[in-house]
N, C-alpha and C positions, 0 to 999 in steps of 0.2 A: 766532907767527911771520907773518913778511907772505907773501904767495903771490904777492909782486913778488919778481924779481931775473933770475937765468941761467934764459931757457930751458930746460926736457928736466928740470931736477936735483929732486930729491923728497928732503924729509925727514918721518922717524917724530915727530911732535909729541903734545900731550898725550890720552890716551886713544887714544893708537894711532890717531890722524889723520893720513893723509900731507896735509904742503905742500907744494903744488906750486909751485916758484917761473916765474914768467915774466919775459918781457923789458920795457923799458921801452918800447918801441913799442907791445907790445899792449895793455898795461896803459894807455895813453893812449886804445886805440882802443874799451877795455871800457870805462873811465870815461868817455870820450863820449858811446857810448849811454846809458849811466844819465844822465846830464844834461840829454838829447833827449825821455827818456820825464818825467822829473821835470818839465823844461819844458814838455812837453804839458799839462799840469793847470793852468798856470798861471792861467788865465780859470775856472776853478771858480767855479761861484757859488753853493758850498755850504762855510764853511771847513771841517768835519767831516770830507765828503768826499773834501776836499783831502787834507789831514789822513792820513785812512786809506790815498788811495791812493799819495801820495808814500811813506808808510814802507811800504807791499808793496814798491813795486816795490822800493824799495831794499834790503829784506830779502830778498827774491826776486833780484833782480841778486846779490845775496853771497853769496848759498848759493851762486847757478849758479856763480859763479869762485870759490869756495872750494873746493868740489869738482871744479871743470873736469868740469861735467854733459856726458856724451855722447850726440851724437845719437840712440843707440840706446836711451839713459838716458829721456832726453826721451820720446820716440817712446813706452816702457815705461808713463811717468808719465799719458800722456794716455790711452792704453788702457786704465788701470785708471782713470783717475778717467769714463770711458764707458763702462766695465761696472759703475762704483759708483750711474752714473746711471739704468742699464735695468734695474737688479733692485730700486732704490725706489718704493716708492706709498705711498698711502694707510697701508699698515701698518707694511713697511719702508721705515728710513730708513737707509741705507747712511752717506749722509754723519756723519749723529752719530756711527755706532757710530765713521766713521774719526778724528770730530773725539773722541769719548775715549777712542778704543786712543792716541792720542798725547798724550792730555795737555792737549790744548788746551782741551778741554769744563771740566775741574777748573781750569785756570787762570783761564778764562773769570769763572768762580763764586768761584774768590779772589781774582780783579780787583776783582767789582761786590758782592761781602757782604764789608764791612772788618770786622773785629770790634773787636764794639762790648762793653765790660764782660763779662756772663757770657752774652750773647747767645747760642742753642743755633748748632751752625758749620753753614754748608748745603754740599752736594755734589751731584752729576751728577742731572742730571731722565733722563737713560735717553728710551729710546726709542720707550719703551709706554702712556704716559700717554693717556690719550682722559679728552673732557668728560664724558660721557654715569656717570660711575660712579652706580651706585644710593644711596638716603640711605638708611641702613642705622639711625640712633638710639644714643644711648646704649645699651651691651652689647648688639648687633647683630652678626651676623656677617656680615662682609664676603665669607666663602670660600664661598658658593653654591653649594655640591658640589665646588669643586676637591680633588681629592685634594691629604692633608696631615697632618702630627701638628696636631693644635689648640693656641692660644696666643691667650694673655691677654693682653691691654696695656692698658698704664693710664699716668694719669699727668695732670699739668697743662699747663697753658697759662697764662703770666702773663710778664708785662712785666720789664724789665730794673729794676724799682724791688722787684721782689716781687708785684704786687699781680696778681687772677684776671682773665681775659679772659674775658668770658662771651662766648658768639656765635662763635669763630674759628670755623673751618670749618676741617674737618682730612681734608683724601683721604688713602687711604692705599692703596696696590695693589702688588701681588707677583707670584710667579711659583709652581708648584703644586709640588709633592713630587718631579715630573718635568723639572723647569727650565722649564717654558713659562708664557708668560702667556694670558689668553686670546683675545688676539688674532691669535696666533699658529695655534692649533688653528681660529678660524671669527670674521670682524670683525666679526658682531652678538654674541656671545657677550662674556657681562658676569660674570667671577669672579674672584675673589680681588682684589678692587677692591672699594672705596664710600665714602661720606663720613659725617658727622656733625659735629655744634659741640657746641663744649665747656659746658659746667653752669653756674650762675651760680655757685658759687667756684674754674671755670677749670679744675674737674676732664673726665675724660674718659675713656672705655672701651671694648674692642669684643672681637670673637674676630678671629684670624686665624689664620694656620699658621706652624706656626714654619718660620721661611728656610733653605731647603738652597743650595751652591753649585751654579750653573749656567752653560752658555756662553753667551756672546752668539752669536748668530747668522754662522755660521763656514760657513754655507756657500755664500758670494759673494767679491768682492775684498779686504774686510778680513782674513777671516778666512785667505784663504791668503796673504795680508799677513805675519800673526801668525806660520803656520808657516815659513814663510821665515826669518822671522829668530830663531827657537825662542822663542816666546813662548807661553801660556799663553792660549787664548780666554776661558777660566774667571772669574769671576765673584765672588768674596767674597758668602757668604750675605747677605740683606739684606729690610729692610723701608722701603718709599719713604714718605714725607710730605711733603705739601706744605700746609702752616699758614698760612692770611689771613685779617688783619681788619683794619680799617680803621684801627686806632691802632697796626699794627704794618708793619714790609717784611714781604712775603711770603716766607715761607722754602720752601724746597724742599731737603730729606734724608735721610737714608739711618737706618735702625742696623745695626747689626753686630753678630753674637754672640761674646759672647767664648769664645776659643777655635777660633774657627772654623777649617778647615785651609788652606783658602786666603790669609782676611786680604791684609796687606798687599800679595802678589801679584797684587792683584785689576786685572784686563785694565784698569779705565779708573782705574785710580787717585784712585777715591773714598773708601778709607778714611782716616778721622780717628782720632786716640786719645781724644776728647770722643763718637764716637758711639760707639764699640764698649760693649755695653750686657751684664748679665748675664740669659741665657733660663736661668731654672731648671727642670729639668725636676721633672713631681711623677711618684712611682707611680700606676699604674693603681689608683683608687678612690680618691684624693684627692679631697675632697671643692674642687668649683670656688667660685669669688668667688661666682656668681649662680644656684649650684644645680644650674647642667645636667649630665646624668649622660653621662660619656665612659667608652664599655669599657677604650681602653688610657691611655698616655702624654700626659700636654702637657704645654706650658710653659706659663711667665707671664714677662712684664719689664716694669717701669718704664721711660717716659720721661717725664723731665718737660720741657717745650716752657718756652725763652725766648726772644720775641720782640724782636729790636731793634726802636726808635722807628723811623717813616718816612722817609728819608731819608737816611741815616744809612748 
């Protein structure tokens, strides 16, 4: 239904939205403003920047007009963004959390990582990647003392024709059993993260922690937004991967344990069916693949990674 028509009338439409109708005179005033703002970008020398700004203005004004945004609501939105800026620092990125929880991050990933043959699907990057993760080597342990149940991770890195990729850089990071990343304890701390390189046959293997659910940082404006709309801040259990090699498209993804209690209710919409893997729990005393002695239970998972060609 159009928002145009008689002023003051309203009807409930799709998904319970209220469509408020306005008079022709008011419609003309609002439409003229959109035209004026769009025209202000006429001399922009960068065609892509012009495209982005025009589309942004058109969609933003369409939202304001559709919901008939009040000045009080506009002020609350400005206050929300201001508080998000104040809480953001070199470790905490509230705007990424906002993008994640609105599905904008995941949609951007979808747009920029088109499906190609059987290439592994991408998912959200998240706010806790750091550049200086230690090198652990094949069979190494990325936990570095972080608490949690040990997990043996193995697989191969290949291209979409099944050829092994040697020397692919595999970055991994995750939260500990308390649901915290290392940088949330101390900016300089490095645990539950590391990197290694695939072998000549494309194989890789390392020790990590069995993923567990945890909340995104919810002590800021994004957390209060989730509470206000009745949503949980919990993320589905996951282990982050970033895999790069000159012969393939860089892959940013996670794997998610089968049967996870959060699953499809993931607060950042990152779960994809192809990324759900079986983490098989091993009884205490079960021999490990590399002879490591573990007192309690541990899990193992296989994740075969397929990189799309660069540029697709």
